[in-house]
C-alpha positions in Angstrom: -5.1 -5.1 4.9 -3.3 -3.3 2.2 -4.0 -6.0 -0.4 -7.7 -5.9 0.5 -7.8 -2.1 -0.1 -6.0 -2.5 -3.4 -8.4 -5.1 -4.6 -11.5 -3.2 -3.6 -10.2 -0.1 -5.2 -9.6 -2.0 -8.4 -13.2 -3.2 -8.1 -14.5 0.4 -8.1 -12.3 1.5 -11.0 -13.3 -1.5 -13.1 -17.0 -1.0 -12.5 -16.8 2.7 -13.4 -14.7 1.8 -16.5 -17.5 -0.6 -17.4 -20.0 2.2 -17.4 -17.8 4.5 -19.4 -16.8 2.0 -22.2 -19.3 1.9 -25.1 -18.7 -1.7 -26.2 -21.1 -4.1 -24.6 -18.8 -7.1 -24.6 -15.9 -5.1 -23.1 -18.3 -3.7 -20.4 -19.3 -7.2 -19.3 -15.6 -8.2 -19.2 -14.8 -5.2 -17.0 -17.8 -6.0 -14.7 -16.6 -9.6 -14.4 -13.0 -8.5 -13.6 -14.4 -6.1 -11.0 -16.5 -8.8 -9.4 -13.5 -11.1 -9.3 -11.4 -8.4 -7.6 -14.1 -7.8 -5.0 -14.4 -11.4 -4.2 -10.7 -11.8 -4.0 -10.5 -8.9 -1.6 -13.1 -10.5 0.7 -11.3 -13.9 0.6 -8.0 -12.2 1.4 -9.5 -10.3 4.3 -11.0 -13.5 5.7 -7.8 -15.4 5.3 -5.9 -12.7 7.2 -8.4 -12.6 10.0 -8.5 -16.4 10.5 -4.7 -16.7 10.8 -4.3 -13.9 13.4 -7.1 -15.1 15.7 -5.8 -18.7 15.8 -2.3 -17.5 16.7 -3.5 -15.2 19.4 -5.6 -17.8 21.2 -2.8 -20.4 21.4 
């Protein structure tokens, strides 16, 4: 859970930084990194959920 929170927080920080930065190319790079962090957070959360459910049902 902690890793998911860190990745989603990084997403928010990178998106806001993308709005603040004046360079267009740098903004797109920050948006891309933010999207990657968001997706990684989702994948990490799903991986954690799948492992715990299978172990509890056995």
